[in-house]
N, CA, C and O atoms as a Tripos MOL2 file, in Angstrom:
@<TRIPOS>MOLECULE
protein
  292   291    73     0     0
PROTEIN
NO_CHARGES

@<TRIPOS>ATOM
      1 N         104.8150  114.0420   11.6480 N.3       1 UNK1
      2 CA        104.3170  112.9140   12.4010 C.3       1 UNK1
      3 C         103.6050  111.9540   11.4430 C.2       1 UNK1
      4 O         102.7920  112.3710   10.6190 O.2       1 UNK1
      5 N         103.9180  110.6890   11.5620 N.am      2 UNK2
      6 CA        103.2880  109.6770   10.7160 C.3       2 UNK2
      7 C         101.8280  109.5090   11.1080 C.2       2 UNK2
      8 O         101.4800  109.5470   12.2880 O.2       2 UNK2
      9 N         101.0040  109.3280   10.1310 N.am      3 UNK3
     10 CA         99.5760  109.1500   10.3810 C.3       3 UNK3
     11 C          99.2920  107.6550   10.4530 C.2       3 UNK3
     12 O          99.1500  106.9820    9.4330 O.2       3 UNK3
     13 N          99.2130  107.1540   11.6760 N.am      4 UNK4
     14 CA         99.0470  105.7210   11.9210 C.3       4 UNK4
     15 C          97.6380  105.4620   12.4460 C.2       4 UNK4
     16 O          97.2000  106.0970   13.4050 O.2       4 UNK4
     17 N          96.9350  104.5330   11.8160 N.am      5 UNK5
     18 CA         95.5890  104.1640   12.2220 C.3       5 UNK5
     19 C          95.5790  102.7580   12.7990 C.2       5 UNK5
     20 O          96.4230  101.9290   12.4580 O.2       5 UNK5
     21 N          94.6300  102.5010   13.6630 N.am      6 UNK6
     22 CA         94.2880  101.1440   14.0790 C.3       6 UNK6
     23 C          93.1690  100.7010   13.1460 C.2       6 UNK6
     24 O          92.4260  101.5390   12.6360 O.2       6 UNK6
     25 N          93.0390   99.4100   12.9190 N.am      7 UNK7
     26 CA         91.9980   98.9360   12.0080 C.3       7 UNK7
     27 C          90.6090   99.2970   12.5230 C.2       7 UNK7
     28 O          89.7220   99.6140   11.7310 O.2       7 UNK7
     29 N          90.4120   99.2540   13.8210 N.am      8 UNK8
     30 CA         89.1160   99.5980   14.4040 C.3       8 UNK8
     31 C          88.7530  101.0610   14.1010 C.2       8 UNK8
     32 O          87.5960  101.3680   13.8170 O.2       8 UNK8
     33 N          89.7440  101.9570   14.1630 N.am      9 UNK9
     34 CA         89.5050  103.3730   13.8510 C.3       9 UNK9
     35 C          89.0470  103.5430   12.4040 C.2       9 UNK9
     36 O          88.0870  104.2620   12.1250 O.2       9 UNK9
     37 N          89.7440  102.8750   11.4910 N.am     10 UNK10
     38 CA         89.3880  102.9990   10.0760 C.3      10 UNK10
     39 C          87.9960  102.4430    9.8090 C.2      10 UNK10
     40 O          87.2400  103.0200    9.0280 O.2      10 UNK10
     41 N          87.6520  101.3370   10.4430 N.am     11 UNK11
     42 CA         86.3200  100.7560   10.2670 C.3      11 UNK11
     43 C          85.2450  101.7200   10.7530 C.2      11 UNK11
     44 O          84.2170  101.8840   10.0960 O.2      11 UNK11
     45 N          85.4710  102.3570   11.8940 N.am     12 UNK12
     46 CA         84.4970  103.3100   12.4300 C.3      12 UNK12
     47 C          84.3600  104.5220   11.5110 C.2      12 UNK12
     48 O          83.2490  105.0020   11.2870 O.2      12 UNK12
     49 N          85.4600  105.0150   10.9820 N.am     13 UNK13
     50 CA         85.4220  106.1590   10.0680 C.3      13 UNK13
     51 C          84.6330  105.7940    8.8110 C.2      13 UNK13
     52 O          83.7760  106.5580    8.3680 O.2      13 UNK13
     53 N          84.9250  104.6260    8.2400 N.am     14 UNK14
     54 CA         84.2330  104.2120    7.0200 C.3      14 UNK14
     55 C          82.7270  104.0920    7.2630 C.2      14 UNK14
     56 O          81.9240  104.5100    6.4280 O.2      14 UNK14
     57 N          82.3480  103.5220    8.4050 N.am     15 UNK15
     58 CA         80.9240  103.3660    8.7010 C.3      15 UNK15
     59 C          80.2480  104.7170    8.8970 C.2      15 UNK15
     60 O          79.0980  104.8910    8.4950 O.2      15 UNK15
     61 N          80.9410  105.6770    9.5070 N.am     16 UNK16
     62 CA         80.3760  107.0260    9.6430 C.3      16 UNK16
     63 C          80.1980  107.6990    8.2850 C.2      16 UNK16
     64 O          79.2930  108.5150    8.1090 O.2      16 UNK16
     65 N          81.0550  107.3590    7.3280 N.am     17 UNK17
     66 CA         80.9770  107.9370    5.9910 C.3      17 UNK17
     67 C          79.9310  107.2480    5.1090 C.2      17 UNK17
     68 O          79.7260  107.6510    3.9640 O.2      17 UNK17
     69 N          79.2690  106.2080    5.6380 N.am     18 UNK18
     70 CA         78.2200  105.5360    4.8800 C.3      18 UNK18
     71 C          78.6420  104.2330    4.2290 C.2      18 UNK18
     72 O          77.8800  103.6680    3.4450 O.2      18 UNK18
     73 N          79.8260  103.7440    4.5280 N.am     19 UNK19
     74 CA         80.2770  102.4710    3.9880 C.3      19 UNK19
     75 C          79.6970  101.3340    4.8240 C.2      19 UNK19
     76 O          79.5120  101.4660    6.0340 O.2      19 UNK19
     77 N          79.4170  100.2240    4.1610 N.am     20 UNK20
     78 CA         78.8230   99.0580    4.8070 C.3      20 UNK20
     79 C          79.7930   97.8950    4.6550 C.2      20 UNK20
     80 O          80.3520   97.6730    3.5810 O.2      20 UNK20
     81 N          79.9890   97.1490    5.7520 N.am     21 UNK21
     82 CA         80.8410   95.9560    5.6610 C.3      21 UNK21
     83 C          80.0420   94.9040    4.9120 C.2      21 UNK21
     84 O          79.0160   94.4260    5.3950 O.2      21 UNK21
     85 N          80.5220   94.5490    3.7270 N.am     22 UNK22
     86 CA         79.7760   93.6080    2.9090 C.3      22 UNK22
     87 C          80.2080   92.1710    3.1570 C.2      22 UNK22
     88 O          79.4220   91.2390    2.9850 O.2      22 UNK22
     89 N          81.4460   91.9980    3.5580 N.am     23 UNK23
     90 CA         81.8910   90.6480    3.8990 C.3      23 UNK23
     91 C          83.2430   90.7060    4.5880 C.2      23 UNK23
     92 O          83.9500   91.7130    4.5590 O.2      23 UNK23
     93 N          83.5660   89.5940    5.2000 N.am     24 UNK24
     94 CA         84.8770   89.4620    5.8270 C.3      24 UNK24
     95 C          85.3670   88.0530    5.5340 C.2      24 UNK24
     96 O          84.6540   87.0670    5.7240 O.2      24 UNK24
     97 N          86.5760   87.9910    5.0780 N.am     25 UNK25
     98 CA         87.1900   86.6950    4.8270 C.3      25 UNK25
     99 C          88.5020   86.6780    5.5840 C.2      25 UNK25
    100 O          89.4260   87.4250    5.2640 O.2      25 UNK25
    101 N          88.5770   85.8310    6.5810 N.am     26 UNK26
    102 CA         89.7710   85.7860    7.4070 C.3      26 UNK26
    103 C          89.9370   87.0880    8.1550 C.2      26 UNK26
    104 O          89.0360   87.5060    8.8810 O.2      26 UNK26
    105 N          91.0700   87.7310    7.9900 N.am     27 UNK27
    106 CA         91.3530   88.9550    8.7320 C.3      27 UNK27
    107 C          91.2450   90.2030    7.8650 C.2      27 UNK27
    108 O          91.9010   91.2080    8.1390 O.2      27 UNK27
    109 N          90.4190   90.1450    6.8160 N.am     28 UNK28
    110 CA         90.2340   91.3050    5.9470 C.3      28 UNK28
    111 C          88.7470   91.5590    5.7400 C.2      28 UNK28
    112 O          88.0010   90.6590    5.3530 O.2      28 UNK28
    113 N          88.3240   92.7930    6.0030 N.am     29 UNK29
    114 CA         86.9280   93.1780    5.8320 C.3      29 UNK29
    115 C          86.8010   94.0620    4.6020 C.2      29 UNK29
    116 O          87.6290   94.9430    4.3690 O.2      29 UNK29
    117 N          85.7680   93.8230    3.8270 N.am     30 UNK30
    118 CA         85.5240   94.6390    2.6460 C.3      30 UNK30
    119 C          84.3430   95.5580    2.9220 C.2      30 UNK30
    120 O          83.2990   95.1360    3.4190 O.2      30 UNK30
    121 N          84.5400   96.8220    2.5840 N.am     31 UNK31
    122 CA         83.5220   97.8550    2.7760 C.3      31 UNK31
    123 C          83.1190   98.4100    1.4230 C.2      31 UNK31
    124 O          83.9440   98.5560    0.5210 O.2      31 UNK31
    125 N          81.8200   98.7190    1.2960 N.am     32 UNK32
    126 CA         81.3190   99.2820    0.0440 C.3      32 UNK32
    127 C          80.3820  100.4420    0.3570 C.2      32 UNK32
    128 O          79.5980  100.4030    1.3060 O.2      32 UNK32
    129 N          80.4910  101.4720   -0.4720 N.am     33 UNK33
    130 CA         79.5530  102.5940   -0.4120 C.3      33 UNK33
    131 C          78.6840  102.4420   -1.6540 C.2      33 UNK33
    132 O          79.1330  102.6870   -2.7730 O.2      33 UNK33
    133 N          77.4320  102.0340   -1.4440 N.am     34 UNK34
    134 CA         76.5690  101.6940   -2.5750 C.3      34 UNK34
    135 C          76.2250  102.8990   -3.4410 C.2      34 UNK34
    136 O          76.1410  102.7630   -4.6610 O.2      34 UNK34
    137 N          76.0250  104.0680   -2.8530 N.am     35 UNK35
    138 CA         75.6710  105.2580   -3.6400 C.3      35 UNK35
    139 C          76.8180  105.6710   -4.5650 C.2      35 UNK35
    140 O          76.5890  106.0740   -5.7050 O.2      35 UNK35
    141 N          78.0450  105.5680   -4.0670 N.am     36 UNK36
    142 CA         79.2130  105.9660   -4.8620 C.3      36 UNK36
    143 C          79.7460  104.8250   -5.7240 C.2      36 UNK36
    144 O          80.4480  105.0640   -6.7060 O.2      36 UNK36
    145 N          79.4150  103.5800   -5.3590 N.am     37 UNK37
    146 CA         79.9490  102.4350   -6.0810 C.3      37 UNK37
    147 C          81.4240  102.2110   -5.8040 C.2      37 UNK37
    148 O          82.1580  101.7290   -6.6670 O.2      37 UNK37
    149 N          81.8590  102.5620   -4.5990 N.am     38 UNK38
    150 CA         83.2700  102.4870   -4.2200 C.3      38 UNK38
    151 C          83.4600  101.3740   -3.1910 C.2      38 UNK38
    152 O          82.6080  101.1530   -2.3310 O.2      38 UNK38
    153 N          84.5890  100.6820   -3.2960 N.am     39 UNK39
    154 CA         84.8730   99.5810   -2.3790 C.3      39 UNK39
    155 C          86.3240   99.6400   -1.9200 C.2      39 UNK39
    156 O          87.2010  100.0760   -2.6660 O.2      39 UNK39
    157 N          86.5750   99.1970   -0.6810 N.am     40 UNK40
    158 CA         87.9350   99.1190   -0.1620 C.3      40 UNK40
    159 C          88.0270   97.9740    0.8300 C.2      40 UNK40
    160 O          87.0080   97.4850    1.3180 O.2      40 UNK40
    161 N          89.2340   97.5510    1.1280 N.am     41 UNK41
    162 CA         89.4820   96.4570    2.0510 C.3      41 UNK41
    163 C          90.3250   96.9590    3.2120 C.2      41 UNK41
    164 O          91.2980   97.6890    3.0210 O.2      41 UNK41
    165 N          89.9330   96.5520    4.4370 N.am     42 UNK42
    166 CA         90.6610   96.9400    5.6420 C.3      42 UNK42
    167 C          91.1610   95.6690    6.3350 C.2      42 UNK42
    168 O          90.3570   94.7870    6.6390 O.2      42 UNK42
    169 N          92.4690   95.5540    6.5920 N.am     43 UNK43
    170 CA         92.9750   94.3970    7.3300 C.3      43 UNK43
    171 C          92.6180   94.5240    8.8130 C.2      43 UNK43
    172 O          92.7140   95.6060    9.3920 O.2      43 UNK43
    173 N          92.2090   93.4200    9.4150 N.am     44 UNK44
    174 CA         91.8090   93.4130   10.8260 C.3      44 UNK44
    175 C          92.7910   92.5670   11.6240 C.2      44 UNK44
    176 O          92.5270   91.4000   11.9120 O.2      44 UNK44
    177 N          93.9120   93.1570   11.9740 N.am     45 UNK45
    178 CA         94.9200   92.4590   12.7510 C.3      45 UNK45
    179 C          94.9960   93.1150   14.1270 C.2      45 UNK45
    180 O          95.6180   94.1670   14.2710 O.2      45 UNK45
    181 N          94.3720   92.5090   15.1420 N.am     46 UNK46
    182 CA         94.3600   93.1390   16.4720 C.3      46 UNK46
    183 C          95.7740   93.3540   17.0110 C.2      46 UNK46
    184 O          96.6450   92.4940   16.8880 O.2      46 UNK46
    185 N          95.9700   94.5150   17.6040 N.am     47 UNK47
    186 CA         97.2680   94.8130   18.2000 C.3      47 UNK47
    187 C          98.2960   95.3390   17.2130 C.2      47 UNK47
    188 O          99.4150   95.6640   17.6110 O.2      47 UNK47
    189 N          97.9480   95.4300   15.9430 N.am     48 UNK48
    190 CA         98.8850   95.9290   14.9420 C.3      48 UNK48
    191 C          98.3140   97.1740   14.2910 C.2      48 UNK48
    192 O          97.1070   97.2840   14.0760 O.2      48 UNK48
    193 N          99.1900   98.1030   13.9830 N.am     49 UNK49
    194 CA         98.7910   99.3190   13.2840 C.3      49 UNK49
    195 C          98.7250   99.0520   11.7850 C.2      49 UNK49
    196 O          99.3660   98.1370   11.2700 O.2      49 UNK49
    197 N          97.9410   99.8670   11.1050 N.am     50 UNK50
    198 CA         97.8980   99.7950    9.6490 C.3      50 UNK50
    199 C          99.0300  100.6650    9.1180 C.2      50 UNK50
    200 O          99.1710  101.8220    9.5130 O.2      50 UNK50
    201 N          99.8140  100.1170    8.2450 N.am     51 UNK51
    202 CA        100.9850  100.8250    7.7150 C.3      51 UNK51
    203 C         100.5530  102.1100    7.0110 C.2      51 UNK51
    204 O          99.4850  102.1510    6.4000 O.2      51 UNK51
    205 N         101.3720  103.1580    7.0920 N.am     52 UNK52
    206 CA        101.0210  104.4320    6.4510 C.3      52 UNK52
    207 C         100.7280  104.3100    4.9550 C.2      52 UNK52
    208 O          99.8350  104.9850    4.4430 O.2      52 UNK52
    209 N         101.4590  103.4710    4.2660 N.am     53 UNK53
    210 CA        101.2180  103.2870    2.8360 C.3      53 UNK53
    211 C          99.8610  102.6700    2.5530 C.2      53 UNK53
    212 O          99.1910  103.0490    1.5920 O.2      53 UNK53
    213 N          99.4520  101.7200    3.3860 N.am     54 UNK54
    214 CA         98.1450  101.0960    3.2210 C.3      54 UNK54
    215 C          97.0340  102.0700    3.5940 C.2      54 UNK54
    216 O          95.9850  102.0870    2.9510 O.2      54 UNK54
    217 N          97.2540  102.8820    4.6280 N.am     55 UNK55
    218 CA         96.2750  103.9150    4.9970 C.3      55 UNK55
    219 C          96.0910  104.8900    3.8370 C.2      55 UNK55
    220 O          94.9700  105.2980    3.5370 O.2      55 UNK55
    221 N          97.1760  105.2560    3.1960 N.am     56 UNK56
    222 CA         97.1230  106.1580    2.0480 C.3      56 UNK56
    223 C          96.3310  105.5220    0.8990 C.2      56 UNK56
    224 O          95.5610  106.2020    0.2220 O.2      56 UNK56
    225 N          96.5250  104.2110    0.6840 N.am     57 UNK57
    226 CA         95.8090  103.5120   -0.3890 C.3      57 UNK57
    227 C          94.3160  103.4320   -0.0770 C.2      57 UNK57
    228 O          93.4960  103.6000   -0.9800 O.2      57 UNK57
    229 N          93.9470  103.1810    1.1680 N.am     58 UNK58
    230 CA         92.5350  103.1350    1.5500 C.3      58 UNK58
    231 C          91.9020  104.5080    1.3390 C.2      58 UNK58
    232 O          90.7830  104.6050    0.8350 O.2      58 UNK58
    233 N          92.6130  105.5680    1.7220 N.am     59 UNK59
    234 CA         92.1140  106.9290    1.5040 C.3      59 UNK59
    235 C          91.9130  107.1840    0.0130 C.2      59 UNK59
    236 O          90.9130  107.7800   -0.3860 O.2      59 UNK59
    237 N          92.8490  106.7410   -0.8000 N.am     60 UNK60
    238 CA         92.7480  106.9180   -2.2480 C.3      60 UNK60
    239 C          91.5580  106.1350   -2.7990 C.2      60 UNK60
    240 O          90.8430  106.6260   -3.6720 O.2      60 UNK60
    241 N          91.3430  104.9180   -2.2920 N.am     61 UNK61
    242 CA         90.2200  104.0920   -2.7360 C.3      61 UNK61
    243 C          88.8840  104.7890   -2.5160 C.2      61 UNK61
    244 O          87.9750  104.6710   -3.3380 O.2      61 UNK61
    245 N          88.7640  105.5190   -1.4030 N.am     62 UNK62
    246 CA         87.4820  106.1520   -1.0840 C.3      62 UNK62
    247 C          87.4130  107.6030   -1.5570 C.2      62 UNK62
    248 O          86.4440  108.3060   -1.2690 O.2      62 UNK62
    249 N          88.4360  108.0510   -2.2810 N.am     63 UNK63
    250 CA         88.4120  109.3810   -2.8860 C.3      63 UNK63
    251 C          88.7580  110.5020   -1.9240 C.2      63 UNK63
    252 O          88.2410  111.6120   -2.0560 O.2      63 UNK63
    253 N          89.6170  110.2340   -0.9650 N.am     64 UNK64
    254 CA         90.0400  111.2420    0.0020 C.3      64 UNK64
    255 C          91.5620  111.2660    0.0530 C.2      64 UNK64
    256 O          92.2350  110.3760   -0.4670 O.2      64 UNK64
    257 N          92.0850  112.3040    0.6910 N.am     65 UNK65
    258 CA         93.5230  112.3180    0.9680 C.3      65 UNK65
    259 C          93.7330  111.7430    2.3590 C.2      65 UNK65
    260 O          92.7870  111.6120    3.1360 O.2      65 UNK65
    261 N          94.9590  111.4050    2.6630 N.am     66 UNK66
    262 CA         95.2630  110.8610    3.9820 C.3      66 UNK66
    263 C          95.0050  111.8970    5.0670 C.2      66 UNK66
    264 O          94.5620  111.5490    6.1610 O.2      66 UNK66
    265 N          95.2780  113.1680    4.7750 N.am     67 UNK67
    266 CA         95.0160  114.2330    5.7490 C.3      67 UNK67
    267 C          93.5260  114.3730    6.0410 C.2      67 UNK67
    268 O          93.1370  114.5590    7.1940 O.2      67 UNK67
    269 N          92.6890  114.2850    5.0080 N.am     68 UNK68
    270 CA         91.2360  114.3600    5.2140 C.3      68 UNK68
    271 C          90.7440  113.1950    6.0550 C.2      68 UNK68
    272 O          89.8970  113.3690    6.9310 O.2      68 UNK68
    273 N          91.2720  112.0100    5.7900 N.am     69 UNK69
    274 CA         90.8980  110.8340    6.5590 C.3      69 UNK69
    275 C          91.3520  110.9840    8.0130 C.2      69 UNK69
    276 O          90.6270  110.6160    8.9370 O.2      69 UNK69
    277 N          92.5510  111.5240    8.2030 N.am     70 UNK70
    278 CA         93.1090  111.7230    9.5360 C.3      70 UNK70
    279 C          92.2420  112.6910   10.3450 C.2      70 UNK70
    280 O          92.0580  112.4980   11.5470 O.2      70 UNK70
    281 N          91.7080  113.7300    9.6950 N.am     71 UNK71
    282 CA         90.8860  114.7130   10.3780 C.3      71 UNK71
    283 C          89.5500  114.1320   10.8560 C.2      71 UNK71
    284 O          88.8980  114.7230   11.7170 O.2      71 UNK71
    285 N          89.1430  113.0090   10.3210 N.am     72 UNK72
    286 CA         87.8860  112.3660   10.7230 C.3      72 UNK72
    287 C          88.0270  111.4740   11.9490 C.2      72 UNK72
    288 O          87.0430  110.8910   12.4040 O.2      72 UNK72
    289 N          89.2290  111.3620   12.4860 N.am     73 UNK73
    290 CA         89.4460  110.5140   13.6610 C.3      73 UNK73
    291 C          88.6620  110.9800   14.8440 C.2      73 UNK73
    292 O          88.7350  110.3720   15.9120 O.2      73 UNK73
@<TRIPOS>BOND
     1     1     2 1
     2     2     3 1
     3     3     4 2
     4     3     5 am
     5     5     6 1
     6     6     7 1
     7     7     8 2
     8     7     9 am
     9     9    10 1
    10    10    11 1
    11    11    12 2
    12    11    13 am
    13    13    14 1
    14    14    15 1
    15    15    16 2
    16    15    17 am
    17    17    18 1
    18    18    19 1
    19    19    20 2
    20    19    21 am
    21    21    22 1
    22    22    23 1
    23    23    24 2
    24    23    25 am
    25    25    26 1
    26    26    27 1
    27    27    28 2
    28    27    29 am
    29    29    30 1
    30    30    31 1
    31    31    32 2
    32    31    33 am
    33    33    34 1
    34    34    35 1
    35    35    36 2
    36    35    37 am
    37    37    38 1
    38    38    39 1
    39    39    40 2
    40    39    41 am
    41    41    42 1
    42    42    43 1
    43    43    44 2
    44    43    45 am
    45    45    46 1
    46    46    47 1
    47    47    48 2
    48    47    49 am
    49    49    50 1
    50    50    51 1
    51    51    52 2
    52    51    53 am
    53    53    54 1
    54    54    55 1
    55    55    56 2
    56    55    57 am
    57    57    58 1
    58    58    59 1
    59    59    60 2
    60    59    61 am
    61    61    62 1
    62    62    63 1
    63    63    64 2
    64    63    65 am
    65    65    66 1
    66    66    67 1
    67    67    68 2
    68    67    69 am
    69    69    70 1
    70    70    71 1
    71    71    72 2
    72    71    73 am
    73    73    74 1
    74    74    75 1
    75    75    76 2
    76    75    77 am
    77    77    78 1
    78    78    79 1
    79    79    80 2
    80    79    81 am
    81    81    82 1
    82    82    83 1
    83    83    84 2
    84    83    85 am
    85    85    86 1
    86    86    87 1
    87    87    88 2
    88    87    89 am
    89    89    90 1
    90    90    91 1
    91    91    92 2
    92    91    93 am
    93    93    94 1
    94    94    95 1
    95    95    96 2
    96    95    97 am
    97    97    98 1
    98    98    99 1
    99    99   100 2
   100    99   101 am
   101   101   102 1
   102   102   103 1
   103   103   104 2
   104   103   105 am
   105   105   106 1
   106   106   107 1
   107   107   108 2
   108   107   109 am
   109   109   110 1
   110   110   111 1
   111   111   112 2
   112   111   113 am
   113   113   114 1
   114   114   115 1
   115   115   116 2
   116   115   117 am
   117   117   118 1
   118   118   119 1
   119   119   120 2
   120   119   121 am
   121   121   122 1
   122   122   123 1
   123   123   124 2
   124   123   125 am
   125   125   126 1
   126   126   127 1
   127   127   128 2
   128   127   129 am
   129   129   130 1
   130   130   131 1
   131   131   132 2
   132   131   133 am
   133   133   134 1
   134   134   135 1
   135   135   136 2
   136   135   137 am
   137   137   138 1
   138   138   139 1
   139   139   140 2
   140   139   141 am
   141   141   142 1
   142   142   143 1
   143   143   144 2
   144   143   145 am
   145   145   146 1
   146   146   147 1
   147   147   148 2
   148   147   149 am
   149   149   150 1
   150   150   151 1
   151   151   152 2
   152   151   153 am
   153   153   154 1
   154   154   155 1
   155   155   156 2
   156   155   157 am
   157   157   158 1
   158   158   159 1
   159   159   160 2
   160   159   161 am
   161   161   162 1
   162   162   163 1
   163   163   164 2
   164   163   165 am
   165   165   166 1
   166   166   167 1
   167   167   168 2
   168   167   169 am
   169   169   170 1
   170   170   171 1
   171   171   172 2
   172   171   173 am
   173   173   174 1
   174   174   175 1
   175   175   176 2
   176   175   177 am
   177   177   178 1
   178   178   179 1
   179   179   180 2
   180   179   181 am
   181   181   182 1
   182   182   183 1
   183   183   184 2
   184   183   185 am
   185   185   186 1
   186   186   187 1
   187   187   188 2
   188   187   189 am
   189   189   190 1
   190   190   191 1
   191   191   192 2
   192   191   193 am
   193   193   194 1
   194   194   195 1
   195   195   196 2
   196   195   197 am
   197   197   198 1
   198   198   199 1
   199   199   200 2
   200   199   201 am
   201   201   202 1
   202   202   203 1
   203   203   204 2
   204   203   205 am
   205   205   206 1
   206   206   207 1
   207   207   208 2
   208   207   209 am
   209   209   210 1
   210   210   211 1
   211   211   212 2
   212   211   213 am
   213   213   214 1
   214   214   215 1
   215   215   216 2
   216   215   217 am
   217   217   218 1
   218   218   219 1
   219   219   220 2
   220   219   221 am
   221   221   222 1
   222   222   223 1
   223   223   224 2
   224   223   225 am
   225   225   226 1
   226   226   227 1
   227   227   228 2
   228   227   229 am
   229   229   230 1
   230   230   231 1
   231   231   232 2
   232   231   233 am
   233   233   234 1
   234   234   235 1
   235   235   236 2
   236   235   237 am
   237   237   238 1
   238   238   239 1
   239   239   240 2
   240   239   241 am
   241   241   242 1
   242   242   243 1
   243   243   244 2
   244   243   245 am
   245   245   246 1
   246   246   247 1
   247   247   248 2
   248   247   249 am
   249   249   250 1
   250   250   251 1
   251   251   252 2
   252   251   253 am
   253   253   254 1
   254   254   255 1
   255   255   256 2
   256   255   257 am
   257   257   258 1
   258   258   259 1
   259   259   260 2
   260   259   261 am
   261   261   262 1
   262   262   263 1
   263   263   264 2
   264   263   265 am
   265   265   266 1
   266   266   267 1
   267   267   268 2
   268   267   269 am
   269   269   270 1
   270   270   271 1
   271   271   272 2
   272   271   273 am
   273   273   274 1
   274   274   275 1
   275   275   276 2
   276   275   277 am
   277   277   278 1
   278   278   279 1
   279   279   280 2
   280   279   281 am
   281   281   282 1
   282   282   283 1
   283   283   284 2
   284   283   285 am
   285   285   286 1
   286   286   287 1
   287   287   288 2
   288   287   289 am
   289   289   290 1
   290   290   291 1
   291   291   292 2
@<TRIPOS>SUBSTRUCTURE
     1 UNK1         2 RESIDUE 1 A UNK
     2 UNK2         6 RESIDUE 1 A UNK
     3 UNK3        10 RESIDUE 1 A UNK
     4 UNK4        14 RESIDUE 1 A UNK
     5 UNK5        18 RESIDUE 1 A UNK
     6 UNK6        22 RESIDUE 1 A UNK
     7 UNK7        26 RESIDUE 1 A UNK
     8 UNK8        30 RESIDUE 1 A UNK
     9 UNK9        34 RESIDUE 1 A UNK
    10 UNK10       38 RESIDUE 1 A UNK
    11 UNK11       42 RESIDUE 1 A UNK
    12 UNK12       46 RESIDUE 1 A UNK
    13 UNK13       50 RESIDUE 1 A UNK
    14 UNK14       54 RESIDUE 1 A UNK
    15 UNK15       58 RESIDUE 1 A UNK
    16 UNK16       62 RESIDUE 1 A UNK
    17 UNK17       66 RESIDUE 1 A UNK
    18 UNK18       70 RESIDUE 1 A UNK
    19 UNK19       74 RESIDUE 1 A UNK
    20 UNK20       78 RESIDUE 1 A UNK
    21 UNK21       82 RESIDUE 1 A UNK
    22 UNK22       86 RESIDUE 1 A UNK
    23 UNK23       90 RESIDUE 1 A UNK
    24 UNK24       94 RESIDUE 1 A UNK
    25 UNK25       98 RESIDUE 1 A UNK
    26 UNK26      102 RESIDUE 1 A UNK
    27 UNK27      106 RESIDUE 1 A UNK
    28 UNK28      110 RESIDUE 1 A UNK
    29 UNK29      114 RESIDUE 1 A UNK
    30 UNK30      118 RESIDUE 1 A UNK
    31 UNK31      122 RESIDUE 1 A UNK
    32 UNK32      126 RESIDUE 1 A UNK
    33 UNK33      130 RESIDUE 1 A UNK
    34 UNK34      134 RESIDUE 1 A UNK
    35 UNK35      138 RESIDUE 1 A UNK
    36 UNK36      142 RESIDUE 1 A UNK
    37 UNK37      146 RESIDUE 1 A UNK
    38 UNK38      150 RESIDUE 1 A UNK
    39 UNK39      154 RESIDUE 1 A UNK
    40 UNK40      158 RESIDUE 1 A UNK
    41 UNK41      162 RESIDUE 1 A UNK
    42 UNK42      166 RESIDUE 1 A UNK
    43 UNK43      170 RESIDUE 1 A UNK
    44 UNK44      174 RESIDUE 1 A UNK
    45 UNK45      178 RESIDUE 1 A UNK
    46 UNK46      182 RESIDUE 1 A UNK
    47 UNK47      186 RESIDUE 1 A UNK
    48 UNK48      190 RESIDUE 1 A UNK
    49 UNK49      194 RESIDUE 1 A UNK
    50 UNK50      198 RESIDUE 1 A UNK
    51 UNK51      202 RESIDUE 1 A UNK
    52 UNK52      206 RESIDUE 1 A UNK
    53 UNK53      210 RESIDUE 1 A UNK
    54 UNK54      214 RESIDUE 1 A UNK
    55 UNK55      218 RESIDUE 1 A UNK
    56 UNK56      222 RESIDUE 1 A UNK
    57 UNK57      226 RESIDUE 1 A UNK
    58 UNK58      230 RESIDUE 1 A UNK
    59 UNK59      234 RESIDUE 1 A UNK
    60 UNK60      238 RESIDUE 1 A UNK
    61 UNK61      242 RESIDUE 1 A UNK
    62 UNK62      246 RESIDUE 1 A UNK
    63 UNK63      250 RESIDUE 1 A UNK
    64 UNK64      254 RESIDUE 1 A UNK
    65 UNK65      258 RESIDUE 1 A UNK
    66 UNK66      262 RESIDUE 1 A UNK
    67 UNK67      266 RESIDUE 1 A UNK
    68 UNK68      270 RESIDUE 1 A UNK
    69 UNK69      274 RESIDUE 1 A UNK
    70 UNK70      278 RESIDUE 1 A UNK
    71 UNK71      282 RESIDUE 1 A UNK
    72 UNK72      286 RESIDUE 1 A UNK
    73 UNK73      290 RESIDUE 1 A UNK
């Protein structure tokens, strides 16, 4: 089964993990974890899913696997 996220789900997961939305430009929000010094960008397109490849890249950016991120839903 493909692991498909909504942008709202990913934003909530990142915030639970301690990431802070530092800015938003257009339809993309940037999140940063100040203690780790890690940053990632989440596209905010209502009604559209985040592609599996992009979900995998966001997981990689924050130092997790896609399965670990999926388990936090």
